[in-house]
N, C-alpha and C positions, 0 to 999 in steps of 0.2 A: 489932428495927426491922422485922421481916418484915410486910408488909401496910401499911407507912406509904406516904405519898405519894412518898417518894424511891424506893421499890422500884417503884412503878408507872410513874414517870418513867424509870427505868433500863430497864425492859422496853420502853417505847416507843422509847427512843433505841437500843437494840440492834436492835429490829425495823426501824427506819428505816435504820440502818446496813447491815443485810443487804439490805434491798429496793433500796437505791440503790447498793449496791456500793462504799461509801465507809468509810474507816476510822472507828472510834469517835471518835477524837480530832477528826475533822472536825466533829463535832457539839458542840464545846465551848461555843458560844453557848447551845444548848439546855440543855447541862448547868448553865451558870451560871444560866440563867433558872429551872430547876427546883430548884437547890440540890443536885443529885446530886453527891456527892463533896465537897461544901461543909458545913462544920459550921454548926449553928445559932448565932446570936449568943451564946447563954448556955452553949454547949458547952465543954467542956474538951478538953484534947489527946487523951484516951482516946477521946472520942466521934469526934473527927476521924479518928483512926487507924482506928477501926472502920469508919467509912463508906468511907474510901479502900481499906481491906483488902477489904471486901465487894465494891467495884467491881472491884478487881483480880482477885479470884477468879472472879467471874462472867465477866469478859472473857477470861481464860485458859481457862475452861470451854468457851466458845464456839469459841475457836481450836482446842482439842483435839478437840471434837466434830466440826468441820469437817474436820480432818486425818484423823480416824478414818473419816469418811464416805467419804473418797477412797481410803484404802489398805486398809480392811477388814482389820485385823490379827488378828481373832479367827475368820476363816473356817475355819481349820483345825479348830476345835472344832465349829462349826455344820455343817461338810460331813463330819464323821466318820461319819455314818450313810449306809448305801447307799440309793440311790434306784432309781427304775424305768428310767431311760434306757438302762442298760446290761445290762438283764435280757434273757436269752435268749428268742427267740420262735420258734414253729413255722411262722411265715408264710414264704413264699418271699422270696428276696433282692429288694430293690427293690419290696416290697409293704408298705406301712405298715399296712394293715388299716383305714385311716380310711374311713368310710362317707358322711360329709357334710362338705362344705367350704363356707363362707360368704365370698363375694366382696363386700367393700364396705369403704368408709371409716368411720372412727369418726364418731359421731353420725348414723348412718343406721339405728340399731336393732340394732347388734351385740350388745349386752348382752341385750336382750329376746329376740332370736332364739336366743341361746346357752342361755338359760333355758328357752325353749320346746322345744328340741330335747331337753334334759335331761328335761323332763316327758314327752316322748314315749317314754322308755325308753332313751335312750342315756346310760348312766351316766357316761361319761367324755367329756361334751360340753364341750371345752375353750374358754375364752375366752383371749385373748393372755396374761393374767396366768398362767393355768395352764400354757400352752405355754412361757412363759419359765421359770417355776418348775421344771417337771419335765423338759423337753426341752432347751430352748435353752441355759440356763445351764450344764448339765453339758457339753453339746457345746462351747460356748465355752471352758469350763475345760480341756477335753481339748486344744484348740487352743493355749491359752496355756501349758499345762504342757510342751509340746515345748520342748527346749532351744533351738532356733533362734527360738523366740518368746518367750523370757524365762525358761522353766522354772519358772513359779509361776502359781497361779490369779490371774486378774485381779481387782483391787479394783473399786471404783466406777469407771465410765467417766468420771464427772465429779463434781464436788462438788454436793451438793444445793443449795448456795447459788446456783448458777447460775440457778435457777428465778426468783429475786427480780429484778423490774425488767427482764425480758427477754421478747421476743415468742416466740411458738411456733415461728416460722421460725428464730430464732436458736438455740432449744434443739435443734431438729432437726438443726442442723449441728454441734452440740457435739462429736460424736465420730463416728468411722468404725470403732470397734473391731469391731462386729458384721459390718460389710461385709467386713472382712478374713476373718473366720471363715467367712462364707457363701461367699466366693470359693474357699476351700480345702476346703470341705465336700464329700465325696463322697456321692452319692445313697443308696448302700447304707447309709451311716452314719445319715443322717436317717431312712430308712425303719425301720431296726432300732431306733432310740431311740423313734419313735412307736409301733412295735409293741410294744416292751417296756413302755411305759406303757399300752398297750391303749386308745389314743385312738380314740374313736368319731367325734367331730366336732370341727371347729376353726373358731373365729372369729378373724380376723387384725386386731383392733383395735389400731392403733399398730405392728403388725409386718407391714404389707401385703406387703412384699417377699419374705416367705417363702411367699406363696400359691402361686406357680408352681413352686418346688422341691418343696413338699408335693404339689401336684396331680400332678406328674410321677411320684411314687412311690405314688400312690393310684389304682390303675386302676379300682377299682369305686366310687369316690366320685361322688356326686351334688352339684351345685353350686347353691346359692341365691345369686342376685345381688340385693343390696340397692341397687337404683337408684330407688327410689320417691320420694326426696326431690330437689328441685331444688337447683341450686348455691346460689341465694340463701337458701333455707331452711336448708341445712346450714351456710352461713357464719354466719347468725344464731345458730343453736343452738351452734356451735363456739365463737363469741366469748364466749358466756356461760359455757359449760362450762370452757373453758381458763383464763379468769380465776379462776374458783373452784378449778380443779385446782392451778394453780400455787401459789396461796396456801395451800390445804389441805395440799398436798404438803410445802411448806416448814414450815408450823407443825406438822404431825404429826411431821416429823423432830425438830423442836425439842422437842417433847413427849416423844419417846421417845430423845432423844439420850443419856440416861443409860444406856440399855441397850447403847449402842455404845461408851461410854467405857471399859468394863471387860469382861472375859470373862464376863459374867453368863449367857451361853448355857450354861455348864457347869451352873449352878444350874437353869436351865430344863430342860436334858436330865435332870437328876436327878428333878426334879419330874414329868416325863413318864413316866419309868420307874416312879415311885411310884404313879402314877395310871392305870396300864394301857398305857403306851406308844402313846397315841393318835397322836401326831405321827410317831412311827417308822413306824407302819403306814401313815400318810398318805403318807409319802414313798416307802415301798417299793411301795405299791400304785398310786400316781400318782393319787390321788383320794380322795374325791369332789372335783369342782370347788369352788374357794374360795367361789364364790357360794352353793353348796349345802352347805357344810361347816358344819353347825350342831350336830351331836351332840357329846357328850363335854364335857370340862372347858373352858369358855370362857375362863377366865383363863389357863390354860396355853397354849391355842391362840393367844390374842392376843399373849401375851408372846413365844412362839416365833416367830410371824410378823413381829413388830416387829423381831427380830434378823435373820431370814431375808430378808424382803422387800426391804431396801435393795439388797443385792447381787444376788440372784437375779432380782428383778423391776425395781426402780427404775433399776438401772444400764443396763438394756437398753431402757428407754423411749425414749431419745433417742440411740441408738448407731449409727444408719445403716440401720434396717429400716423406719422409718416412711415412708410415701408422702405427700409434701408436694404439695398441689393448691392452687395459688394463683389461677388464672383459670377462668373458665366453660369455655374451650376445653380446658384440662387436665383438667377434671372430666369433660367429655364424652368425651374420648379415653380416660380411664381405664376408663369403662364400656363403651366400644365393644370393648375388647380381648377380654373373655370370649365375646362373641357371634361373634367372629371365630375364636377358637381352641378353643372347647369345643363338641363336638357337641351338637345341639339336644336329643337324647334324655337328655344328662346334665346339663342346666342348667334352671333355672326362675327367672324374674324374680319377685321378692317385693314385694308392694305393701301 
């Protein structure tokens, strides 16, 4: 019965349930209208049981996928490989080696400027996704592995299902996990991790509260200030982008949920070794940046990132590091700060 109208209606009902945050059974009128779980008039008992069984299996699958997205039970397999965050560096203590920092909110050209910096020869020009993947997530794990903080790596900071039917402000307040990590983080730890990954430049899109801690351990860094957009222009761009991001983020999770439901990362690790250990080298070397990571086996890369991305990147998107600007006054104040704190010879306004 795959591909029948019942299957399409069932997919619609599940999507509606997730987006509205209501139980599946709350949509029984829609189920009755569609005939989902209901046998045709000429059906026998076997067909009825098959329909109901299919509905039950799919429902249990979504419940399991949601649970797995929160607790991330397979991380011991995906984290078994060494990364760059704790690699020894020859740089002085409290010197990250970062050469360029970008001060700006999301939707002010952060992705474009990150790619442009990379094109200028800065091989490890990190966007916030790269910063989270290679540097921040390992540092957060180190915090949560301490006995007084639970003694285990943190799973997802929140369920992916929180993205459905919620505003960006509600998502920003979903968790304060990373705020706790930042409050306890020593400057030399942050500098050492950045230096270990040989980070050349950083754009803090969605992790803006890390800017000043990184600035303080980057004495040679120049700062590009992305203040070219007005508050109204950014609000309009953000409204379009966040609506798309919330839905795509949720639907992509549903698409790859099968990879989270079982320890498939073991198979992906095996395939990676078989085809030249591309992902192993990627994690050890801390790059290239994800936006520039196009070489090698695309299938293995996409499968590995589908497993790695939810915990190392997705769980930190709304865990306390994003700067939320709601009014024009807050927007103006945000961009006044670098002109007050950063010497003129170390900053440049980008238009």
